[in-house]
C-alpha positions as a printed Julia matrix, in Angstrom:
283×3 Matrix{Float64}:
 -32.75  -20.14  -47.43
 -33.04  -23.01  -45.41
 -33.74  -22.02  -41.61
 -31.13  -22.46  -39.18
 -31.53  -22.17  -35.19
 -29.06  -21.41  -32.84
 -28.42  -22.88  -29.4
 -26.53  -21.66  -26.75
 -24.66  -24.43  -24.93
 -23.22  -24.36  -21.45
 -19.86  -26.64  -20.89
 -21.89  -29.65  -19.73
 -24.19  -29.36  -23.07
 -20.92  -29.29  -25.51
 -20.54  -33.28  -26.22
 -23.02  -32.96  -29.42
 -20.79  -29.84  -30.61
 -17.71  -31.83  -30.12
 -19.02  -34.72  -32.1
 -19.94  -32.7   -35.0
 -16.86  -30.75  -34.76
 -14.68  -34.27  -35.01
 -16.95  -35.36  -37.9
 -16.42  -32.14  -39.8
 -12.51  -32.55  -39.18
 -10.71  -33.6   -42.2
  -7.51  -35.42  -42.49
  -5.09  -32.7   -43.49
  -6.05  -29.95  -41.37
  -8.84  -28.38  -39.17
 -11.81  -26.99  -41.56
 -13.17  -23.56  -40.6
 -12.06  -21.87  -37.42
 -12.63  -24.41  -34.94
 -11.45  -27.85  -34.06
 -12.43  -29.96  -31.16
  -9.39  -28.8   -29.42
 -10.29  -25.06  -29.51
 -13.65  -25.97  -27.81
 -11.54  -28.09  -25.38
  -8.99  -25.22  -24.65
 -12.31  -22.87  -24.28
 -13.56  -25.34  -21.7
 -10.93  -24.4   -19.2
 -13.53  -21.65  -18.12
 -16.41  -23.03  -16.07
 -18.64  -20.51  -17.74
 -17.57  -20.75  -21.07
 -20.41  -20.38  -23.91
 -20.44  -22.45  -27.03
 -23.11  -21.71  -29.97
 -24.32  -24.62  -32.07
 -26.41  -23.83  -35.17
 -29.01  -26.85  -36.18
 -30.87  -27.24  -39.01
 -34.35  -26.04  -37.93
 -36.54  -28.08  -39.97
 -35.68  -31.37  -38.06
 -36.27  -33.59  -41.16
 -36.43  -36.62  -38.92
 -33.48  -38.19  -40.08
 -30.46  -37.97  -37.34
 -26.97  -37.38  -39.09
 -25.45  -40.54  -39.21
 -22.17  -39.34  -38.41
 -23.62  -38.23  -35.06
 -24.99  -39.95  -31.82
 -28.46  -41.08  -33.5
 -29.82  -40.65  -29.46
 -30.21  -36.84  -30.29
 -32.89  -35.21  -31.76
 -33.27  -34.83  -35.79
 -32.2   -31.35  -36.04
 -28.89  -31.94  -37.78
 -25.83  -29.55  -36.48
 -24.77  -27.18  -39.11
 -22.26  -25.33  -37.4
 -20.31  -24.7   -34.16
 -18.88  -21.33  -32.82
 -18.04  -19.21  -30.13
 -16.51  -15.51  -29.53
 -13.12  -15.5   -28.64
 -12.77  -12.14  -27.54
 -14.02   -9.89  -30.59
 -13.55  -12.69  -33.25
 -16.41  -15.14  -33.97
 -14.96  -18.45  -34.84
 -16.98  -20.9   -36.57
 -16.59  -24.23  -38.34
 -19.79  -25.31  -40.33
 -20.73  -28.62  -42.02
 -19.2   -28.98  -45.48
 -23.07  -28.62  -46.82
 -23.9   -25.9   -44.8
 -25.68  -22.7   -46.09
 -23.18  -20.13  -44.89
 -25.48  -17.46  -45.92
 -28.16  -18.23  -43.63
 -25.62  -18.94  -40.86
 -24.05  -15.43  -41.43
 -27.38  -13.82  -41.13
 -28.22  -15.45  -37.8
 -24.71  -14.66  -36.57
 -25.47  -10.7   -36.8
 -26.89  -10.87  -33.51
 -23.54  -12.01  -32.35
 -21.38   -9.61  -34.46
 -22.37   -6.36  -32.54
 -19.81   -3.33  -32.88
 -16.61   -4.46  -31.32
 -16.8    -8.15  -32.22
 -15.42   -7.01  -35.78
 -13.52  -10.38  -36.74
 -14.79  -13.6   -38.06
 -12.84  -16.69  -38.57
 -14.14  -19.3   -40.41
 -17.54  -17.64  -41.38
 -17.62  -15.46  -44.32
 -19.81  -12.22  -43.81
 -21.48  -10.41  -46.64
 -19.78   -6.98  -46.88
 -16.79   -7.83  -44.62
 -13.44   -8.46  -46.05
 -10.12  -10.5   -45.23
  -8.16   -8.97  -42.61
  -5.1    -7.32  -44.79
  -3.27   -6.84  -41.62
  -2.7   -10.54  -40.04
  -1.83  -13.53  -41.98
  -2.24  -16.88  -40.14
  -0.42  -19.9   -40.8
  -1.78  -23.38  -40.9
   1.18  -25.89  -40.36
   0.93  -29.43  -40.61
   2.78  -32.43  -39.24
   2.74  -36.05  -40.58
   3.21  -38.6   -37.97
   6.8   -40.1   -38.05
   9.11  -41.62  -35.37
  10.23  -38.88  -33.1
  12.69  -38.45  -30.32
  11.93  -36.06  -27.17
  12.76  -35.46  -23.96
   8.93  -34.93  -23.27
   6.97  -36.95  -20.77
   3.27  -37.04  -20.57
   1.11  -34.47  -17.98
  -0.36  -36.41  -15.17
  -2.04  -34.73  -12.15
   1.31  -34.53  -10.31
   2.58  -32.65  -13.17
  -0.35  -30.24  -13.47
   0.96  -27.19  -11.12
   4.26  -27.32  -12.94
   2.4   -27.26  -16.57
   0.62  -24.3   -15.22
   3.73  -22.53  -14.33
   4.98  -22.98  -17.86
   1.97  -21.55  -19.42
   1.91  -18.62  -17.16
   5.39  -17.84  -17.42
   4.99  -18.3   -21.37
   2.15  -16.12  -21.96
   2.62  -12.43  -20.43
  -0.65  -11.73  -18.85
  -2.15  -15.23  -18.65
  -4.48  -16.05  -15.59
  -4.15  -19.47  -16.29
  -4.51  -21.46  -12.81
  -4.49  -24.77  -11.78
  -8.23  -24.84  -11.2
  -8.61  -23.9   -15.05
  -6.45  -27.22  -15.87
  -8.45  -29.2   -13.61
 -11.82  -27.75  -14.94
 -10.49  -28.54  -18.68
  -9.63  -31.86  -17.94
 -12.89  -32.8   -16.48
 -14.85  -31.34  -18.89
 -16.31  -33.26  -21.88
 -13.41  -32.68  -23.89
 -10.91  -33.58  -21.45
 -10.83  -37.01  -22.99
  -9.59  -35.5   -26.39
  -6.36  -33.66  -24.78
  -2.88  -35.1   -24.54
  -0.1   -33.0   -22.71
   3.58  -33.09  -22.75
   6.15  -31.64  -20.5
   9.71  -31.1   -20.64
  12.05  -30.09  -17.62
  15.6   -29.14  -17.63
  18.3   -31.63  -16.28
  17.7   -30.02  -12.55
  14.03  -30.78  -12.93
  12.71  -27.24  -13.52
   9.46  -27.31  -15.82
  10.88  -25.59  -19.11
   8.16  -26.45  -22.05
   4.8   -27.75  -22.44
   2.41  -28.48  -25.35
  -1.35  -29.58  -25.45
  -2.72  -31.71  -28.2
  -6.18  -32.59  -29.05
  -7.6   -35.48  -30.71
 -10.63  -35.67  -33.47
 -10.47  -39.24  -33.96
  -8.54  -41.9   -36.05
  -7.82  -40.74  -39.45
  -8.5   -37.38  -38.63
  -6.08  -34.11  -38.15
  -5.17  -33.45  -34.42
  -4.36  -29.82  -33.13
  -1.86  -28.21  -30.99
  -3.42  -25.67  -28.46
  -1.57  -24.19  -26.59
   2.37  -24.37  -26.77
   4.64  -22.56  -24.46
   8.36  -22.42  -23.3
   9.44  -20.66  -20.05
  11.01  -17.51  -21.08
  14.33  -18.57  -18.54
  14.82  -22.19  -20.73
  14.38  -20.68  -24.33
  17.03  -21.72  -26.91
  17.79  -24.86  -25.85
  15.23  -27.27  -27.9
  12.64  -27.53  -25.06
   9.76  -26.11  -26.85
  10.75  -28.55  -29.98
  10.76  -31.39  -27.53
   7.19  -30.49  -26.2
   5.72  -30.28  -29.57
   7.21  -33.4   -30.69
   5.61  -35.39  -27.54
   2.31  -33.75  -28.16
   2.57  -34.99  -31.87
   3.69  -38.67  -30.8
   0.99  -38.94  -28.28
  -1.49  -38.17  -31.04
   0.04  -40.22  -33.42
  -0.25  -43.19  -31.1
  -4.1   -42.52  -30.91
  -4.17  -42.64  -34.75
  -4.17  -39.2   -36.25
  -3.58  -38.58  -39.69
  -1.5   -35.4   -39.0
  -1.38  -32.98  -36.44
  -1.85  -28.92  -37.2
  -0.89  -25.72  -35.36
  -1.85  -22.16  -36.37
   0.22  -19.1   -35.86
   0.38  -15.64  -36.94
   2.98  -15.22  -39.73
   4.4   -12.21  -37.83
   5.32  -14.68  -34.78
   8.28  -15.69  -36.33
   9.96  -17.43  -33.23
   6.66  -19.48  -33.13
   6.8   -20.46  -36.73
  10.63  -21.08  -36.64
   9.93  -23.56  -33.67
   7.42  -25.48  -35.38
   9.42  -26.0   -38.56
  12.45  -27.19  -36.28
   9.79  -29.83  -35.15
   8.95  -31.12  -38.67
   6.11  -28.75  -39.47
   5.48  -27.26  -42.96
   3.16  -24.42  -44.16
  -0.03  -25.98  -45.42
  -1.86  -22.62  -46.15
  -2.48  -19.28  -45.44
  -5.79  -17.99  -43.42
  -7.15  -14.57  -43.1
 -10.14  -13.51  -40.76
 -12.8   -11.55  -42.08
 -12.94   -8.05  -40.82
 -15.86   -5.48  -40.79
 -15.24   -2.61  -42.98
 -14.28    0.8   -41.4
 -13.69   -0.92  -37.81
 -12.01    1.81  -35.38
C-alpha cells in the first residue's frame, strides 16, 4: 500500500489543508467528513489541531489543484478529532486502507467513531442517522443582515443561548475570523423589531462552482417560532450564492426534527443519509 505521512498542523499551518479540502469539495455536497468550513469553525480555538496526510513518496510533481509553492508530497487527506469522532475527508484517489492504518494511532479507545474514513472491522453506527440537506441558489427574501465587528457580541449571544452549555465567547469569534479560514466565512444575523438578536448563521465558502456549508446555525430560545432562524439561513445562503457557490449544504441528525423542519422551510431538500463508522462493542 502506498506510504502516507501524517503531519500535525497548528492553526497558522492550516492554509494547505484548507486548499486541499476546497479542491476536493464537489458541486453538490461536501465529500467525506470535512468541508473547509468545518476546519474554519474549529479554528475558533487558538490551540486547534488539524491533521494533514500526504503521499510520503513525493514524486516531484506538486498537485496542480493546489499551491505549487509547497513541496511535492501531495495532500491525500485532512482530518481532526471532534470530541470522540475522527472526521476525515480524503482525496478522490486516496488509498483509504493506508489512511485507516495510520489513523489507528488516533483511534484509541474512547475515540470510537469515524466520519468519512471507513475503518476495517468497524461498522456503520445504527444509532444515529445524519441527513445531508442541500439548497440550490435562487432569489430569496430575508430580514438577515451581514455580521460585522459591531454585531459580533450579539452574534455570540445568540449562539450561547441557542446551544445549551456553549462556551463560545467573543474571543473565539475574533480568533475564528482572524484565522486562515476567516476569509471563507459569511455570517448573517436577524433581529427582532425591537432590535434584539434573534438568530444567526455562519456559512463557509469553498470556491466558485463548489458547495458551500452552513455551520453553525442557531435561534435564541426566546425568539423561536417566528421565522428568524429561516431568515438567518437564507441570509447566509444568499451571501454564499453571491460569491458563486453551486449549492449550500447542511448536516443535521435525522432525530433533530426541529432543525430538519427549519432547513426544509428555508428551501433545503434531503440529498442523502450518512452514518459514522463505530468501533464494535464500544461501551
